[in-house]
N, C-alpha and C positions, 0 to 999 in steps of 0.2 A: 504494500500500500504506500503510495507516495505521500510526501509531506507537503503541506500547504506553504506557499510563499507568504511572507509576512503581510504584504499588502492585500493579498487575496483573502487571508484570514479575517482581517478587519472588515473588508467590504462585504464578504459573504455573511459573516455573523451579524453585521449591522442590518443587512437585508432580512435575514431570518428573524431577528428580533422585531423588526418593524412589521413583518408579515404576521407574526404570531402575537403581536401586541405585548411583547415581553421585554420592552426596553428597560424595564426595571426588574428584570429577572433576579430573584434573590440568589445570593451566592450560596453554594453548597459548602459543606465542611470537607476538608481534605486531610487525610492521614498518610504520611509518607514514612515507610519503613525501609531504612537502609540496611541491607544485609551484606556485609563485606565479603566479597569473593564468591558469592553464590553463582552457580552455573547451571544452565538447563541440562547440561550433559549428565550431571548427577541427579538433578531433580526429576527429569522426565521419567526415568525408570521407576523412581519411587512413586511418582504420580500414577503411572500405569498400574503399579502394584497396590494402589489404594492407601499408601502410607503417608501421603501429604494431602489429606482431604480438604483442608482449608484453602491451601494454595490452588487446588483443583477447582474448588468452587469459585474463587475469584477469576480463574482463567475462563471458566464457562460463562461467566456473566460479564466478562470484559475482554480486553485485548492483551496480547503478549508479543514480545519480540526480543531480538538480540540487541544488546546495547554496545555499540562500538566504543571502546575506551580510548584513553590517551597513552602515549608513550613518552617517557618511561612510566610504568604503572605504579606510581607513588601515591599512596592513599590520600594524604592531605591535599595534594594537587587536584586529584580527580573529584573528591567529594566536595571540595570548595568550589571547583568549576561548576559542579552540578547545581549548587544552590545560589551561585551568583550569575550563571549564564554566560560567563566570560572566561577567557583563558588566563593562565597564571601570569602572563605579562601584564594583565590588567588588574587581577585581584591580589597579586603580590605574594602568593603562598605556593611553594612548590617542593618543600622538603619536610621531613618529619621534625627536624630541629633546625635552628638557625643560630648563627653566632650573634652574640650581643654586641651592638656597636660600642666601640671604645674598650673592648676587651677581647680576650682569646677564649672566652667561655661560651658554653652552649645554653640555649633556652628551648624548652619544648613549647613555649607559648607563642608559636609562630602565627596563630590566629590574631594576635595583637597587631600584626602588620597588615591586616586585611585592608585593601585599598579600594574595594568595590562593595556596595551594600549587599548583604546576604538576604535571602527571602524573608527570614524572620524579622529583619529590620525594615524591609520594604513593607511587609504586611502591617506592622505596627504603625508605621508612618501614615498609611492610608486608612487607619481606623479599624483594622482587624486585630483580633486577639490571636496570639500564637504561643505555642509551647515547643521548645527545642531542647532535646536531650542528647548529650554525648556526641553531637555532630562535630566533625572537624571544623575548626575556626569559630565554634560557638563560644570559645573563651575570649573572643574579641570584646573588649569592654564597651558597654553602652548603657544608656538609661531608658529602658522601654517605658512606654506610657501605659500599656495594657497587656503586656506579654511577659513570659518568663523563659529564662534560659538556665538549664542545668548542665554544666560542663565540668563536674567534679573530677579532680585528679585522684587516683588511687595510689596511696603510698603507705607502705608498711601495713597492709591489710586494713586500711581504713580510708574512708573518703575525705579528701581535703576540699572543702566547699569552694567552687567557682560558680557563682550564681548571680544572675542579673534579673531584676534588682535583688539585693541581698534578702534571702528569705530562709526560713528554717524548715527542715524536714524531720519530723519526730517519728521514731520507731523504725527507721530504715538503716539497718546495719549492713556492712559488707561481710558476707558470709562465705568462707572458703570451705567447701565440703571435703571430707576425708575420702579415701579411695573407695570404700564400699558404698558410701552415700552418693558419691559422684556417679558410679556405675549404675546405681539404682535410679538416680534422677534422669539418666540418659536411657533408661530401659535396657541396660546391659547386665543386670544382676545375674542372669542365667549363665554368664561366662565364668562364674566362679570367682574365688578370691584372687586378688592381684599377686599376693605373695612377694617373694624377694625378686627384685628387678636389678639388672645391671645398672650402673650409675647413669649412663646416657639415657636409658629408657625411663628411669626415675625422673630425670629432668623433663623429658617429653610429657610424662604424666602430670608433672607440676604445671607445665604450660597449659595443658588441657584444663586442669583444676582452676587455674587463675583466669583463663579466658571465660569459663563458664560462670565463675563468680562475678566477673565484670558484667557480663550480659544479664545475669540474674538481677544484679543491683540496679542497673539502668532500666531494665524492663519494669521492675516493681515501682521504681520512682516515677517513671514515665506514665504508667497507668494511673498512679495516684494523681499526678498533675493534670492528666487529660480528663479523668472521669469522676474524681471524688470531690471536686470543688463545687461551691455553690453556684459559680458562674456557668457551669456546664461545659461541654466540649468546646475547645478553641476552634476558631475558623481554620487555622493551619497548625498541624502537628508534624514535627519532624523528629523521628527517633532512630538512632543509629546503634546497631549492634555489630561488633567487630570480631567476636570470638571465632566464627567459622573460618576466617582467613588463617589465623594461627593454627587452628586444628588441622586444616587441610595441608598447610605447609609441613606439619610434623608427622601426620598419620597416614598420608596417602600411600606410602609403601606397604602398609599392612593390608590395605584394601585391594591393591592392584598387583595381582600375581603375575600378570603378563609382562609388565615393565619392571617388576621387582621380584624376580623368581627366587632370589637367594635369601629372602627373609626367613628367619627361624619359624618353623610351623607352629610352635607353641605360642610365640608372640603374635603371629598372624591370627590364630584362633582367639586370642585375648583381645586384640585391638583392631581386628579387621572390620568390625562393625561400628567403630567410633564415628566416622564421618557421616554415614547414613543416619546414625542415631542423632547427630547434631542437627542434620536437616529436619528430622522429625521433631526435635525440640523447637526449632524455629517455626515449624508449621503449627505447633501447639501455641506458641507465642502469638502468631498471626491470628489464630482462632480466638484468643482472648480479646484482642482489639475488635475483631468482627462482632463478637458477642456483646461488647459494651458500647460500641459506637452508636451514635444517633442514626436513625433511618435516613437514607439519602446520602450518607457519607461516601466520598470517593476514596478508594484505597489505591496507593501506588507502592508497589514493591520494586526495589531497584538495587542493583549491585554495581560497584565501581569497575569490576573486571571479573573474569572467571578464574578457573584454576586448571592446571594440567599436570600430568606427571613430569617431574623435572627431567627425566630421560627422554621425553617425547614431546617437547615443546615445539611450537611453530608448525604443527601438523605432522610431525614425524611420529612413528611408532618407536620401535627399537632403532635408534639411529645407526646408520652405516658407519659413521665416523665415531670410532670408539674413544677418540680423544675428547670429543664433545661429551660423550656419554660420561666419561670420568670427570670432566671439568665442571659439569653443571652444578655440582655441589660445592665448588670452590668459590664461595661468595665473599667471605669476609676479608677485606684488605688489612694486612698486618705489617707489611714492610714498605709501605708507600713513603713514609717519612724518610727512611734510609735511601730510597730511590731518589727523592728530591735532593737529599744531601749530596749524592754523587753527581747530580746534575748541576750542583752549585746554587740551587735555589734555597736550600736550608743550610745555615752555618751553625756549628756547635762550638761552645767554649771548651776549655781544657777539662772542665768538670762534667762534660757531656750534656750540659743544659743548652737549650737553644739560644743563640745570640740573635735576638729578634731585630736588633738594630742593623744587622747585616743579612737578614733573611728576606727573600723576595716573595716566596709563596709557601703555602702550607695546605695540607688536606683538610677538608671541612669535617671529616669524621662521620658523615651521614651516608652510609652505603644504601640505605633504603631497599635492601634485598634485591638489588639488580647488579649487573656487572659494570655499572658505571661508578666512577670515582670522581668526587667533586674537589675542586681546588679554589682557594681564595688568594688574592694578592695581599701583601702586607703594606697597606697604603698609609702614607704619612698623613696625620691628622684624622685618620679614621681608626686605625688600630693603635694601641697604646705606644708601641715602639715602631711605627711604620717606617719602612725604608724606601718605598716607591713614591717618588714625588708626583704630584698631580699632573704636572706638565709631561711627565714621562709615562703616564698610565697606559695610553693606547699602545705605545711601542713595547713596553714591558709585557703587556698582556699578549700581544702577538708573538713576542720572542719566547715567552713561557709556553704557549700553546705549541709552537714549533719544536721546542725542545722535547716535549712529551710525545709529539707525533713522530719524532725521529728516533725514538728508542727502538732498536731493532735487534733481532736475535743474532747470535754469533754464527749459527750454522747457515742460514739461508736468507737472512735479512728480513724475516717476517716481523711486522710491527707488533709491539706490545699492546698499543692502543689502536684499534681499527678506525675509531672515530674520535675526533677531538673538536669540541665546539666551544667557542668563546661566547660568554654572556656578560657583556660589560656592565659593571656596577651591580650585578645581581647580589642580593643580600645573603643568599645561601651558598652559591657556587658560581664563580666567575668563569670557570673552565670546567666542562664536563668531558671526561675521557672514558670511552668504552673499551674494556679489556677484550682482547682477542680470544674467544672461546675455543678456537681451533688449535691452540698451542698445547703441546704436551707439558705437563707440570715440570718436567725436567729441562725444558727449553731454557738455554742460558743467554744472559744479556751481560755484556761487559761494558762498563762505563768508567772511564778514567782509571783503568786498572783494577776495578773491583767487579767481581762477577756475581750476578743474581740469577736465581731460577724463578720461573713463574710460581712454583710451589712455595718459595720463600716470601713472595709478595702477597699471596692469597692463601688463606687456610680453609680447611674443609669445614663446612657449616652443617653438614648432615641434614639437608632439607630434601624432602621427597615430592612435595607439591609446589608448584611455582607458577608465576605469571609473567616471566621475563618477556615473552613474545606477545603480550597484550591480548590474551583471549577475551572474547566478548563477555560482557556481563549480562544481567537479565533486566527486563522491564515488563511489568505487569500493571495494567491500569483497569480498575473495575469501579463503575459508578453509574448513576442514573443516566448520564448523558453519553456514556461510552457504548459503542457498537459491540454487542456481545459475540463471544466466540470468534473474534477476528484476530488476524495476525498482522502486526504493524511492520513485520519484516525486520530489517537491520536499520536501526536508528542510531542516534548519537547522544552522548551524555549531555551535550549542550542543549538538546531539545527538552530536557526535563523542566528546567526553569520556566521557559515560555509557556509550556503546557500547564504548569501549576498556576501561572499568572492568568491564563485563560479561565481556568476553573474558578478562580477567586475574583475575576473581574478587575485585576490589577493592570495598570498601564503596561504596554509592551515597548521596551526601550529599543531604539534603532541600533544601539551598540551591542545588543545580545548577539552571540555567535550562532545560536541555533534557531529553530523554528517551532511553531506550535504543531504538534502531531495531528494528523488527519485521522482521528479515532472516534469522531462523534457520530451518534446515530441519526442526526438530522431531525429528530422529533422533539427532543428536550431542549428547552430554551437555555442559552448560555449568556452570561453577562457580556455586554459589549466592551471591547478593549479600546482604551485611548492609546494613541501613539505619542511617545515622547522621545527626545533624543537620547536620554540616559537617566539612570537613577543617581548618578553622581551629580552633585549640586542641587539635588532635590531632597534626598533622605538626609536628615540632620547628621552631622559628624563627618560627612564626606564632601569635600569641595569638588570643583569641576575636574581637578586632576587626580582626585582620589586620596589626597593627603588628609591625615587625621591627626588631631592634636593628641599627644601622648602615645602615639603609635609605637614608639621605640622604647617604651617603659617596660622592659622585659625583665623577668625574674630568672636567675640561673637555675639549672637543674639541681634538685636536691641530690644528695648522695644515693638515696634509695631509688629515686626515679632514674638516675643515671645507670645504676646497676641493673634495673629492670630493663631499660632499653638495650643495654649490652647483652643481657641474657636472651632477649628476643631477636638480637642481631641487627638492631637499627642503628647503633653507633659503634665506633671502635672503642 
């Protein structure tokens, strides 16, 4: 099914409204459930087997399709693009963490850098009430008039409130289940006791436990905010659950015997059903919202990308190239700083500490689970001991990118980085370099007399599900105005925001990247959309260039949060 061009959307809907006498058509309520890394490839067999009855019901009463994602598949970038309707170049967030200006430290609060209004801010400005829970960039500070945002950080097994406006939640604890309780909650108690596990598998089980606890906490708090208040269900609700992404990253190998034939049979019996169980858990969550929502609510289920076996990405099954087969789990950069040192970009003192006054560039520490490594320049006046003068910035950026691009293997001159992109003045990474996955881990690179191997630069991260090649996500829309049992085909993450604006009768900005989806039944009246140039300069707190007061007031990562991000593989 094709997508409507923006101008045709406005004209057609205006005519429909006029003909039906529905110029003042009331807005319906919208609930958006973001399910990180959900994929139809896993869901469809479960739907056919009757194991996802609530998702199946929404599909019968609405439309579904594949959602083309962005590359690289970095969650903060994609989820923020989805609710702003614009690319990272405009909304300003493209990494899991960012460096705090004036320091060499990290902050996880990159949503504070948001440079384009998100839908919850737009809805509030136009008189609607919204509730947003756990969505990327929801930590962006603002003062809502009639809405609520809950973006709590979880540290040391307790929620640290990040809420706008500041409000209290009584009786909602962060509960981490034990092994037996976790398996029972996921419907896997028949697998028997977990027993003694090797340390690596114990860590994977801890990831599962933590992910479930996060989803459980945010699901319970979200339902309370949506349905238990005296004001009734908000006009717009956005709830994000991210546990499935980590679960598929870690447990895919136990489910997929074809691509992972060497998994221990006992471990496969124990953990082979975990991913399907998590999809069933999400279906149960969806059913809770369906049961409690007001009649006439439109539901949108969406994911930022899909998931594939790490040995079979990009459409491959078992890859013919055994080097790529081996390398796909070598994700975490560990020797990049030493590489920069040999290139002359990092200088150390005699005590082995970094001499920042003579250092040109440094890695940003955010690998974001892809083969890309980010680098920042050490700019005078921006970093505490910056060495790159402003007048020399463009030249040094080009020279640094060229140095990285020219790192080649000793044997055949194969590049270490197959792509090197400059991103001038980007707050997260001014250079992105993609590691060559076709190199053997023993491939040697000699730079100024010192030899490195690929294996010394990247360590094995033991991941079995991945999304490096940007597999499609899911889109499912079901509501009174939606054509039932229809297939929207392959659409784009940028189409989500304008479609939500259509449902809520919000103005459609000309600077949106996507288009309203052609999913309507043609019978139910929809609010008429006004056309405006942009939400910038309209929504309070964002001027015409997207600049925000206090946008760089970032808090550094706590020790606990930093360790958590390291354990999940997000930073070095």
